[in-house]
N, C-alpha and C positions, 0 to 999 in steps of 0.2 A: 504494500500500500504506500502510495506517495504521500509524504508528510508535507505540511505547509512550509517547513524549512527547506525541503528539497525543491519545492516549487519556486520559492524565492530565489534559491541559488540558480535554478535553471533560467529564471527570468533575467538574472544578472548576467549569466553567460551569453544569452541571446542578445542582451542589450550591448554588452561589450563587443560581441561579434558584429552587430549592426553598425556601431559607431566606427569600428575599425574599417569595415568594408565601405562605409559611406565616405570616410576620409580618402580611401583609395579611389573611389568612384569620382570624387570631386576633382581629382587630379586630371581627369579626362574632360577636356572642354567639349569635345563632341558628344560625350555622354550626357553632359548637362543640357546641351541643346536638344538632344533627343528626348530627355526627360521632360523638358519644358513643353515640347510639342505634344508629347503623350498626355501630360496633365491638361493641356488645353482641350484636346479632343475628348478626354475623359469627362471633363466638366461639361463639355457640349452634350455628350451622350446622357449624362445624369440629369442635366437641367432641361432636356428636351420636353418632358411631360409638363413642365411648370412654366413654360414660356408663352403659353397661349397660342401656339402655332396652328396653322391650318393643317387639316389631315392630309398627309402626303399622298394618299391614294384616292380617297373619296371626295375631298373638297375640289371644286372646280370654280374658276373665275366666272362671274356673272356673264350672261350672254352679251350684255352691253359692252363688256370689255373685249371679248374675243370674237364678236361677230358684228359686222356692219350690214344691216338690212333695214330697209325703210318700212316703218309701220304706217299703213294707210289710215286705219281707224281702229277704235276699240269701243264697243258698245257694252256698257256695264249695267248691273242692277236689274237684269231680267229676273222675273219672280221665281225662277226655278233653274236647276242645272241644265245645260244644253247637252243632252245625252245622245244626240244623233248628229250625223253630218248635216251641214247646211245645204239647202237647195238654192238654185239661182235661176232667174228668168233671163232669157236671151232676147234682147231687143231686135226685132226684125230689121234687116238692112240688106241691100243688094250686094255690097262689097265688104262691109265692115260690121258684122254682127258682133255685139258686145253684151256683156251682162249688165243690166241696169237695176237689178233688184236681188237681194239675198233674203232667203227665208230661213229663220231659225225656229226650231220646235223645242219647247220646254214645258214640262207639266202638261196642262191641257190647252196650251196656247201656241200660236204661230205668229211671229213678228216679222214684218217686212222691213228691210233696211236698205237704204240707198248706199252706193259705193263710197259716198263721203261720210258714212257713219251716222246719218240721220235716220231715226226710226220713223217709219211712215204710218203704220197701223199695226194693230194686234187683233187677231181673231181667236176667240176662245171657243172650244168645242162645247156645244150647247148641253151635252149630257155631263159635262165636267169630268169626263173620263180621261185617263192618262193617255197622251199620245205616245204610241209605241214604235213609230216608224219615222224614217227621214221624209221630209216633204219632197215628194217627187214632182218635178215640174216638166211639163211638155207643152210645146206649141203645136197643136194639131191643126192649126190653120196655115195661113200664108207666111212664109219665112222671109219675105222681101218687103212687103208693104205693112207698116205698123197698123194701118187702118183695117187690115184683114187678118190680123193675128187672132189666135184663139188659145190663150194661155190657161192651162189647167194645173191646179196644185192638188195632189192626192196624198192622203195619209190615213193611217188606221189607228184605232184606239184599243185599249185593253178590254173595253166592253164588247168589241167585235163589230163596231160600225166603221164603214168606209166613208170618208169625207172627200168631196171634190169641190174646190173653190175655183171660181173664174175671176181672173185678174188681168183684164185688158186695159187698165187705166194707163194714163201717161206716166212717163218716168218719174216725175216729182209728185204725182198725185198721192194724197193721203186718204183716199176713199177706200174704206174697208169693204170687202165683199159681203153683201147682205142679200136677202130676198132670193130672187131668181138666180143670183150668182153663187149660191151655196146649195149643195145637195149632200144629203147623207142617207145612207141605207139604214134599214132596220138591222138589229144585231144579227150577225151571220152565223150564230151558233158556236162561236169560239173566238178567242182573242186573236186580233191581227197583230202578229209579232214581227212580221217580215215585210220588207218594202213592196208596194205594188209595182206593176210593170205596165207601161203603155205600149200599145201597138198602133202606129199612125199609118193609116191607109192612104195618106195624101200622096205618097210616092207613086201609087198606081192610078191616081186621078179619080178614085172612087170615094167621093165625099160622103160623109154620113155613116160610115161603118168603122170608125175607129173603135178600139177596144181597150179596156182596162182590166187587168188580171190581178187577183188578190187571193192569198192563201190564209188559212186559219190554223189555230192550234189543234182543232178537232179533225184535221186531215182533209178539209174541203178546198177545192179549187173553184173559184168563181170567175166567170167572164161577163163583164158589163159592157154594153154598147153605149158609146158616147154619142148620143144623138143630139143634133143641133139643127137649127133652121138656117139654111144657106141658100142664097139666091145666086145661081151661077152667072146670071146676066149682069147683075150689079156687083157680084162677088162680095157680098156683105153678109156678115153673120148676125143672127138675131141676138138681142140682149138677154133673151130668156133661154139660152142654150146650154144651161148647166144640168140637163136631164140625164139620168142613167136608167137603162133598162137591162135587166139580167138576161143575157143571151143564152147562157147555159151554166151548169155547175156539175161537178163530178166528185164523188167520194174517192179520193186518190188512195188514202191509206188510213189505217187506224192510228198512226203516229202523226205528230205535228209536222207541218210542212215548212220548207224554207221558202225564200223569195222566188217567184217565178221569173224566168227569162224568156225572151221572145226571139226566135230565129225567123226573120223576114224571108231569108233565102229559102227556107224549108217550110214556111207557113205553119210553124209549130210553136207551142208554148211548153216549156220544160220546167219541172219541179223536182225537188228531192225531199225525202223524208228523213227523220232523225235516226232511222235504223240503217241508212246507207243505200237506199234504192233511188234510182233516177227514172222518172216517167216522162213520156212525151205525148202531147195531145194536139189535135188539129185546132188551129185558131178559129176556124169557121163553126165547128159543131161539137168540139170536145171529144171526138172519137180518138181512141188510142192509136198512135202511129207506129209503135214497136210491138212485135209479138209478145215480148216479155220485157219488163223493166230491167235496166242495168243494175246489178247488185254489187255494191262495193264491199258488202259483208262486214262493215264496221260502223260503229255509231258515228254520227255526224252532228256538229254544231254549226258549221259554216253553211253558206248558200252556194248555189251554182253561179258560175260566171261564163259568159259566152265569149269565144274568140273566133276570129274569122280569117284563118289561113287561106291561101289562094286556092287550095284544093277542096274547100268545104268547111262549114261551120263545125266547131267542136265546143263541148262544155267541160269545165274543170270542176272537180269536187275534192275538197280536202277533208279527210276523216280525222277522228279524234285519236286514232292510234298511229298517226304519223305518215299516212299515205296520201299521195296526190294522184287522182284519177283523171284521165283525159279520154273523152268519149265522143265518137262521131255522132252528130245530130241526126243524119238521115236514117241510120239503122241501129244505133245504140250499141255499137261494137267499140272496142278499144281503138284509139286513134291509129296506132301501129302495134305490131306484135310486142314491141318493147314496153308498151303501156299496159299489157295484160297483167292484171292484178295490182296495178298502180305503181307509183314510185315512192320508195321509202325516203323520207326527208331526214337528214342526219345533222345533228349539231356538230359544227366544226368538222364534218365529214368523219366523225368517230362514233357518236352515240345517237341512237334513234330518238327523234323528238316525238313525245307522246301528246303534244298539243295541250288543250284543243286549239284548232286553227281558226283564223278568221277567213272570210270569203276571199279567194284568190283574185288577183288582178292581172290583166294581160296587156301586152303592147298592141298597138293598132294593127300591126301586120301578123299578129298571132305567133311571133317567133319566140317570145319569152313570157314567162308567168312569174308573178311575185306573190309570195305567201308569207303572212305574218302569223306568229304563234303567241299564245298566252304565256309560253315559257320564256319569252323575251328574245326570240330569234327571228330573223328576217331572211328569207331565201329568194334567190333569183334562179329560175329554172330555164334552161335552154330546152325548148319543147321537142324539136325533132330528134336531138341526140339524147334526150332524157338524162341530162346531167345538171348538177348544181353548179351554176356559173360562179356564184359567190354566196357567202353566208355572213350576216352581221349579227353580233351578239350584243344586245342592249344592256345585258348584265355586266359586260366587260370582264368576262372570266370570273364572275362571282363577286367582283368588287362593288357592284351596285345591286345588292340583293333585292329581289322582289320586282325588278323592272320587267314590264310586260307590255306587249302590244295588244290593246283591247279593241282595235279597229283594223279594217283593211287598209292596205297601201293604196295610193292613188297614182296612176300613171297619166301624165299629161301628154295626150297624143297630138295636141295642136300646136303648142308654143315652145315650151322649154324642153320637151322630151325628157323630163326628169321624173323620178319616182319620189313621192312624198309619203312619209309615215310618221306616226305619233306614238311614242312610248310613254307609259305612265310609271312614275317612280314613287312608291309609298314612302311617307315620312315616318312619324311615330307609329308604333304598332297599335292598331285599333283606333287610330285617330285620322280620319280622312281629310281633316281640315288643312293639314300641312303637306298633302300630296302635291307633286308637281309633275310636269310633262316636258318631253323634248319633241320638238318638231324638226324632222330630218328632211334634207333634200339629198337624194342619191343621183348619180349620173350613170356610169356604166361599170362600177365596181363597188366593193363593200366599204370604200372610204367615202363618207358623206362629204359633199361639197360645203355644207354648212349645217349647223344644228343650233336651234333656238330654244331657250328654256322659257316655258310658260307656267305661271302660277296656277295651281288647281289641276284637277284630273280631266284629261280629254278622253272621251269614250267614243266619239263619233267620227274621228279621223279628219282628214283635210281634203278640200277640193280646190281646184284652180281654174281661173278663166280671166281673160281680159275684160276689164269693166269699163263703164262709160265715162268715168271721171278722167278728163283729159290730162290731169296733173299726174296720173299714174303712168309712168313710162314702161312698166313691166306688168305682166299678169299678176293678179292678186291671188294669194293663198288664203282661203278662209277656213277658220276652225272655231269651234266653241268649247268652252270649258265649264267645269263646276267650280265656282269660287269657294273660298274657305267658309264663308258665311251662309252657304247653301243657295246663293243666287247664281245666275248664269252670266257668262261674258262671251262675246263674239269678237274675234280678232281678224284683222286683215293685214297681211304683210306682202311685200314684194317677193316674187319667186326667185329673184337674184340677190345674192348677198356675198360679201367678202369675208372669208374666214381669216381672222387676224393672227391667231395663235400660231406659233409661239410668240408671246409678247416679250420684247426686250425689257431690261430693268427700267423701272420708272424714272430713275435718275438720268437716263440717257435719252428720254423722250423729249420731243420739242414741239410745243403747241403751235409753232409757226411753220412747221414742216408740212409740205403738201402731201407727203407720203402718209397714208392713214395708219400704216403699221407703227409709226413713231409718234402717234398722238397719245397724250396722257389718258389713262384709263377713265372712262366716263363714270364708273361707279365710285371713284375716289379711292379705291384700294391702292396700296403701295406694294410693288413687287421688287424687292431688293435685288434678286437674281433673275427676275423675269418669270415666265411660265413656260411649260412644255406645250406640245401641240394640243393637248386636251384641256389646257387652261389650268393645270395644277401648278402650285407655287413651288418653284425650284429651290428657293431658300428653305422652305419647310422640309422638302425632300432631302436636302443636304444635311440639315441638322438631325433629322430622324435617321438618316442613313448612317450616321456615326454610331448609333446604338447597334445596328445590325453588323457593322464592320467589326467593332470591338467584341461583340458577343460571339460572332463566328470565329474571329481570330483567337481569342483566349480559350474558348471552348474546344475548338478543333486542336489547338496546340496542346492544351492540357491532356486531352484524351490520347493524342499521338505520343506525347512524352510518357504518359502513364503506361501505355502499351509497350513502348520501347524500353522503359526501365524494367518492367517485369520480365520481358523476354531476355533482355541483356543480363539481368541478375541471374536468372535461372540457367541460361546458356553458359555464362562465364563461370558460375560457381560449380555446377554439376559436371560440366565437361563431357567427354566421351560421346556416346550415342545421342544423348539429349542435346549436347552442343551441336553435333552434326545435323540432326534433324531440324533444330530451330534455325541454325544459320543458313541451311539450304533453303528453307522457307523464306528467310529474310532476303536471301539473294534473289529469289523469284520476285519478291515485292520490289526490290531495288532495280531490277533490270526491266520491269514492265514500264512502258512509257506512261508517265504520270498523267498528263492532260487527257490523252485519249481514254485512259482507264477511268478518269473522273467523269468524262462525258458519257461513257457507256453506263456506268453505275447511276449517274444522275438521270439518264433517260429511262432506265428500268424502274427506278423508284419514283414515287409521286413528288411533284415539286414542293419542297418544304425546306425551310431554313435548317431545321434539325436534321433532315436527311442529308443536306449539304455538309453539315458539321460531321455527321457520321461518315460520309464518303471521304472527306479530307482526312479524318483521323485514321481510316482504314488504310489509306495509301501513303500516309506520311510518317509512319513510325520506323521504317527500315533503317534509315541513317542513324538515328539516335540509339537504336538497339545495338548496332555494331560498335558505336563509340562506348556505350556503357559496358558492353561485354569486354572490350579491351581494357577498360579501367578496372573491371572486376577481376580479370586475370592477374592484374598487378596487386590489387588490394588483398586478395585471398591468401597470398603468400606472406603477408605482413605478420609480425609477431603478435599483435593484438588479436588477430583472427585465430591464431594458434591457441592463444590463451583462452579465448571464448570457447573453442572447440574442446579443449582439455577440461574446462569447467563443466562440460555437459550440455552446452547450449545446442538446441536443435538447428538443423540446416535453415529452416525458415526464419528462426530468430537471428541467426548469423547474417543471413542475406538482408533482411528488412530492418534489423535493429542495429547492426554494426557496419555493414557495407553500404546500405542505401544512403544513410546521412552523408557519407563521404563522396558519393557520386551526385548528390543533389545540386551542388554548385555548377557542375558540368551540365546537368540537365536543365538548370535555369538558363544557362547560356544558350543552349540550343532551343529553348522555348522562345526566347526573344526572336530568333530567326524563324521559328515555326509560326509565330503569330503573323508576321508579315507575309509568309508563304500562304497561310490560310486565307488571309484577306485577298491576296492576289488570285488565289484559286476560286474563291467565291465570286469575285468580280469577273473572272473569265467565264465561269459557268453561266452567270446571269447575262453576260454580254452576248453569248450565243443562244440565249433564249431558254436555258434550263434552270433559271432561278425561280424563286417563289413569287408569283405575280401578286399575291395578297400582301406582300410587304414591299417596302421601298428601300432598296440598297443602292449604293453608288454604282454597282455593276449594272443593275436594271436601268438606272438613269443613263448610263453610257449606251446600253442596248437600245433604248428608246431614241436617243439623239442620233445614233448611227443610221436609223431608218430615215432621217431627215437630212437636210443640208447642214452637216455638223459645223463646217467652217463658218457658215453664215450665222449660225445660232451659237456664237461663242459663249454667251452668258449661260447657256444650258450645258455646254461641253466642259468648260473650265472648272466649275466647282467640284464635280465628282472626280475629275481627273487629278486636280491638285490635291484633293483630300486623300485619295489613295496613295499618291506619291509621298505626301508629307507623313502620313501615318506609317507607311512601310519604311521610310527613311528614319523615322524616330526609333523604331524598334531595331533597325540595323545599327544606328549609332549607340543605342543602349547596349546592344550585344557586343559591340567593339569595346565599350567600357567594361563590361563584365568579363570579357576575354582577358583584359589586363589584370583583373582581380584573380581569376582562376589560374592564369599562367603568369607567374611572377617575372619570368624572363622578358615579358613585353613591357614591363614598367620602366619608365624613364628614370635614370639615375638623378638623384638630387644633388 
């Protein structure tokens, strides 16, 4: 048992030894420089949680700082959240048809908004039933002469009523549809949860037989004839033309139905049900057009979408179990043999996405399809080759948990040729008031051209069109959100924007510089080291990265030294066959190429900081084991070891009680070099993409900047590069100073 007197004596011995070694250490100027640098980075790492820094991974600069996009208008304080996409009315014109009115549905109301943001009128469903569909707008009249237009707005309600409003008023008119300009059906025996579909017969010159199709939760498909009074001589429509007559109805399925789609080329209307079957019916009389429905054999939450390749119409259907089906409209067969059984959508081309999916979107020529998933993934599909062209992850590899696409993507066939999508990011658990959304614009790959943050949750997606406001030089992107107080907001932005990130340091910006990239941040935030391409603060990443660097360095070096000491002690003390086996195994570790072995092990294991520590420790103990063995071979022949052996001490006690303390100074010397080696190894693994994406290390910072123009983004490149250099230099200088303590022959004569 150790007495208090022995403990005091031990403490005095350690104190004398420390003072002696410190005096020797102080003689090395380079050692003091290295120690000062190490203390600086240690203080940086320890103080990081208390500096109030921005989160190095999750925090991003406000959109006002990293994105330059014109806001056309913002309509606030709608009495309910805008849970659907907005509809828009196209002003008839011979050469320059534009949108002159936007319709937003919320609660039991529809509000008409001019492109300058002025609300014109609000219509409330007379039964006070919740509106469950997007306002679908169709001009079934003349598309050239505004006097002969026939604008209809259709929407359904939770009670099962179909409403049709007639709005032929002038662009700035605040006249709300009333009387003969409003029609509603009796309840259709089930809630209308999916958007209606128009069929305009004007293209064939057969006025008076336009149709409106609607589905219900009870599995019914209804066709209504849009009858109106039209005089072909005067080409004038009657003001009492908002009448509907039921043309036919059919019980499609016992399951609820998705939104109908109309193929004019094949004169058919198609619907899908929630168990994965697709049905086709004649527009004229509702007779089935296929011998048997197409069966995807999987549950479905999305709707059909029609595409028009040159060789015939096809429809797409995304299932809840991760498959996208493409079906020929004429006969209900797969588009090609490649599409038999559907196409499995894969997250990052590795894991099947189990959705559920939103309604797909296709390009105008039918060459590509776009599918958004509630899991937070966005897919671009090349139709003919049935391949995933690209995949975008809104969760950013899990760094934005809960991010999801709650609405379909929107492809602009007319103007920008871009794809627009909206993801929702939840805030506090169980509290929807602090949710926010991202509005994306993609071009031809998975790198968005810009991304705009919107307050509140967007459930209805975005739509785009050129509007009639002459001050808007680019098409408008319209979307609606649910505000934190339960009200609704409708936004209008330009479809073009400049993505400004990475931002340079605020202290190098110039308010008088014409280059927008060097304007001071509009939010008033101060970025000491600028931002990366995602708008994350480089200064915060640099400070937090010191924790990862020192943790990896010390942990990996400690485990490497511990393994090396144990193997060196056992091998050197036992000798013989034990020594041969252990040293041959050590030789194998030493001759293996270090970095390739690190890469292979890191690729096999999941990306984690602790896995990186383990990998570096596994491959880094060989050199210290050989050095310790050589030292043990010398020490075990010393008289004090013979004395311990004669006194009856066990081999384990001799190794770890008598020999180990004498090799520890040498081990500490090699540990200083091991720390710098571990930091460099972690940086190398992260640089080639094998680091932990959930943490921010200096290596990951270098990996990110390497994908950009590194020389142009010097404020992003220099901090991690200099920090790695300085920390490794500090440990090297400290190691040189330790070397003079361990090896007296290196000390300078006084």
